[in-house]
C-alpha positions in Angstrom: 38.3 8.3 38.1 40.6 6.6 40.1 42.8 3.5 38.2 42.0 0.7 40.8 45.8 -1.3 41.5 44.6 -4.7 39.6 44.0 -2.4 36.0 47.2 -0.9 36.5 50.0 -2.9 38.2 52.9 -1.1 40.0 56.0 -2.3 41.4 56.8 -1.5 44.8 59.0 0.8 43.3 56.6 2.7 41.5 57.4 1.6 38.1 55.3 -0.3 35.8 54.8 -3.5 36.2 56.2 -5.0 32.7 58.7 -2.8 31.7 60.3 -1.9 35.3 59.9 1.9 34.1 59.1 5.1 35.6 58.2 8.7 33.8 61.6 9.9 34.0 63.3 7.1 32.2 61.9 7.3 28.8 61.6 10.2 26.5 59.3 11.4 24.1 60.7 9.2 21.2 61.2 6.0 21.4 62.7 4.0 19.2 60.9 -0.3 19.1 62.8 -3.2 18.4 61.7 -6.8 18.9 65.1 -8.1 20.1 66.4 -7.3 22.8 70.0 -7.8 21.7 69.2 -5.1 19.1 68.6 -2.3 21.8 72.2 -2.4 22.5 73.2 -2.2 18.5 71.1 0.9 17.9 72.4 2.5 21.5 76.9 1.8 20.5 75.8 4.8 18.5 74.6 7.3 21.0 77.2 10.1 22.6 76.1 8.8 25.8 73.8 6.6 27.8 71.9 7.6 30.8 69.4 4.6 31.6 69.6 1.2 31.1 66.8 -1.4 32.5 66.0 -5.2 31.5 63.2 -7.1 32.8 62.1 -10.2 31.0 62.3 -9.4 27.0 61.6 -5.8 27.7 65.0 -4.3 27.7 65.3 -0.4 28.3 67.9 2.4 27.3 67.9 5.9 26.8 70.8 8.4 26.1 71.5 11.0 23.4 72.2 10.7 19.7 74.2 13.9 18.2 72.4 16.0 21.1 68.6 13.9 20.9 67.5 12.5 23.8 66.3 9.1 22.1 64.8 5.8 24.2 65.0 2.4 22.4 62.8 -0.5 23.5 62.7 -4.1 22.9 59.2 -5.4 23.4 60.2 -9.2 22.4 57.5 -10.3 19.5 53.9 -10.5 18.7 50.7 -8.2 19.5 50.4 -9.3 22.9 53.6 -7.8 23.8 53.1 -4.6 21.7 49.4 -4.4 24.0 51.2 -4.6 26.9 54.8 -2.0 25.9 52.0 0.9 24.1 49.4 0.5 27.5 52.4 1.1 30.0 54.2 3.6 27.6 51.2 5.5 27.7 50.5 5.4 31.3 54.0 6.5 32.2 53.3 9.6 30.3 49.3 10.3 30.4 48.6 8.9 33.7 49.5 10.6 37.4 50.6 6.7 38.8 50.7 8.4 42.5 47.0 9.5 42.5 46.1 7.1 39.7 44.2 9.5 37.5 44.3 10.7 33.8 46.7 14.2 33.8 44.8 16.9 32.5 47.1 17.1 29.8 48.0 14.3 27.3 51.5 13.4 25.4 51.9 12.1 22.3 55.2 10.0 21.7 57.1 9.4 18.8 56.9 5.7 17.9 59.4 4.3 15.6 60.2 0.6 14.5 63.1 -0.5 13.8 62.0 -4.1 12.2 63.1 -7.2 10.0 60.6 -8.6 7.6 59.6 -10.6 4.7 58.8 -8.6 1.3 55.5 -10.0 -0.6 56.3 -8.2 -3.7 59.2 -9.9 -6.5 60.1 -6.1 -7.1 60.6 -5.6 -3.2 63.9 -6.8 -3.0 66.2 -8.3 0.1 68.2 -5.5 1.7 66.1 -3.0 1.0 63.7 -0.5 3.7 60.0 -0.6 3.7 57.8 1.6 5.0 54.7 0.7 6.3 51.9 3.0 5.0 49.4 0.7 6.7 49.1 -1.7 9.1 47.0 -5.0 8.0 45.9 -6.4 11.3 45.6 -10.1 10.9 45.5 -11.5 14.3 42.4 -10.2 15.9 44.4 -8.4 19.0 42.6 -5.0 18.8 39.1 -6.0 18.5 38.9 -5.9 22.0 39.2 -2.0 22.3 36.5 0.4 20.4 38.5 0.7 17.0 35.6 2.2 14.7 37.7 5.9 14.8 40.7 4.4 13.4 39.3 1.4 10.5 39.3 1.7 6.6 36.3 0.1 6.2 36.5 0.4 2.1 40.0 -1.0 1.7 39.0 -4.0 4.7 35.9 -4.7 2.9 37.7 -5.5 -0.1 40.8 -7.2 1.2 38.1 -9.4 3.0 36.1 -9.9 -0.4 39.8 -10.4 -2.5 41.0 -13.3 -0.6 37.4 -14.4 0.3 38.4 -14.8 4.4 37.1 -17.4 6.6 34.6 -15.9 8.7 35.5 -17.7 11.4 38.8 -15.7 12.1 38.9 -12.4 13.2 38.0 -9.5 11.0 41.1 -8.0 9.3 41.8 -4.1 10.2 43.2 -1.7 8.1 45.0 1.3 10.1 47.0 4.4 8.9 50.5 5.3 9.8 51.3 8.3 11.1 51.5 11.2 7.7 53.5 13.2 9.9 56.3 10.9 10.9 55.9 9.0 6.9 57.3 12.6 5.6 59.8 12.7 7.6 61.4 9.4 7.3 60.2 9.1 3.4 62.9 9.1 0.9 64.5 7.2 -2.3 65.8 4.6 -0.4 62.4 3.7 0.9 60.3 1.3 -0.9 56.4 1.8 0.3 53.0 -0.5 1.2 50.7 -2.2 3.6 52.7 -4.1 6.2 50.5 -7.1 7.5 50.7 -8.1 10.7 50.2 -11.6 11.6 49.8 -13.4 15.2 52.3 -15.9 14.6 55.0 -17.1 12.7 54.2 -20.2 11.3 50.7 -20.8 10.1 49.6 -17.1 10.2 52.3 -16.5 7.7 51.0 -19.7 5.4 54.6 -21.5 6.8 53.6 -25.2 6.7 55.6 -28.2 9.0 53.4 -30.3 9.9 50.4 -29.1 10.3 48.0 -28.3 7.4 46.5 -24.3 7.1 43.1 -23.4 6.9 44.3 -21.1 3.7 47.3 -22.6 1.6 46.7 -19.8 -0.9 46.2 -16.7 1.2 49.9 -15.6 0.8 49.1 -15.6 -2.7 45.9 -14.1 -2.9 48.1 -11.3 -0.6 51.2 -10.9 -2.9 48.0 -9.8 -5.8 46.0 -7.5 -3.6 46.0 -4.3 -4.9 42.9 -1.8 -4.3 43.5 2.4 -5.6 47.0 1.3 -5.5 47.5 0.0 -2.2 49.7 -3.6 -2.4 50.6 -5.4 0.7 54.1 -5.4 0.6 55.7 -7.4 3.6 54.3 -9.7 6.6 55.4 -9.5 10.0 53.9 -9.6 13.9 54.2 -5.9 15.3 52.8 -3.1 13.1 49.1 -3.4 13.1 49.1 -3.1 16.8 51.1 -0.3 17.0 49.6 1.4 14.7 46.0 0.5 16.0 47.1 1.4 20.2 48.9 4.7 18.9 46.2 6.0 16.9 43.7 5.2 19.8 46.2 6.6 22.7 46.7 9.7 20.3 50.5 8.9 19.5 52.4 8.9 16.3 54.2 5.6 15.0 55.6 4.6 11.7 57.0 0.9 11.2 60.3 0.4 9.3 61.3 -2.7 8.8 64.6 -4.2 6.7 64.0 -6.6 4.2 66.0 -9.5 4.6 63.8 -12.4 3.2 61.7 -12.6 -0.2 58.9 -14.8 -0.3 58.1 -14.2 -3.9 61.0 -15.1 -5.6 62.3 -17.3 -2.1 66.0 -15.3 -1.6 67.3 -14.1 1.7 69.8 -11.6 2.2 73.3 -13.0 2.5 74.4 -10.3 4.7 70.8 -9.8 7.2 72.9 -8.0 9.9 74.4 -5.4 6.9 70.7 -4.3 6.2 69.8 -4.0 9.9 72.8 -1.6 10.7 72.1 0.4 7.7 68.4 0.7 9.1 69.9 1.8 11.8 71.9 4.2 10.5 69.1 5.8 8.5 67.2 6.3 11.3 68.8 7.8 13.5 70.0 10.1 11.3 66.6 11.0 10.3 65.3 11.5 13.8 68.3 14.5 14.1 67.9 16.0 10.6 
C-alpha cells in the first residue's frame, strides 16, 4: 500500500522532513545525543567525517571511527522528539521513499543513546555510568501505538500498586532494552537499573518551583521500588520511547547515561563535562571491540 504524502512528508530534495536526511547519509550504527553541541564532541574522535547536516535541533554527522562507519545524531529533548527521530530513521531504511511503499526486506539498526542523568539511588554515585536495563515510560506517548507485545504487565502492575499511581495519568509502561547490546556494553564500569523517562523536567520529575505537583512523594517511592531485584536507577526524558519504538520497529537499542547528579543525596558532579567525555570514549571503544 502506498503511503500518502501527508503521512510521510518529504522535502523537495527527497529527504525526510525533519531530519533532512536521505538513506545514504546514515550508517547502521547510530549514536543518539540530546544536545546538538554534543555531536561534535563525539565525532572529533572520528578518523574522518563524510557527511554533516543540521535542521532545527536535529544535527547529524556520519563518519568512521577506527574503520567503523557510525552516525551521530542529536534528538533534542523529550519523548515527542524521539517519536520524530525514530520514525524518520526507520523510514530511511525500511521504506522505499520514491515508491512510498514498505521494503520487502527490513533492516535493523543499532541505536545507542549517550545521555546525562540524575541517579535516584544513593549507591549510584555521580561520575558513574548507568546502563538502562528497562525504560519506565511515565509520559504516555507510547500509548498512541499498539504496544501489547512490548510491555511487562507484572512489573508495571507492581509499580502502579507500589506508587499508588493516579489513574488520571497515563499507565506506566516498562520496556526491555536490547539484550544483545547490553551484553556488548556492560562491564565493571557500568551500573544497571530501570531508567525512568518523564515527559518534562520540572513537575514530571518532582521538581517544585512555584507550581504544586500531583504526587510530591513520587520520587521517594521510586527510590525504594524493588520488584524481583529491579530498581529504578535514574530519571531522564528519552529512554523509554527509544526502547519502545525500537522494539516495535525491530531495531536494537541501549541507553547509557553519565550520572552528573545524585537526587538521593543531593550531590552534583564537580566536572560533568569530564564524565560525559569518559562515557563517549567508553561507548566508541565498545563499538569497535
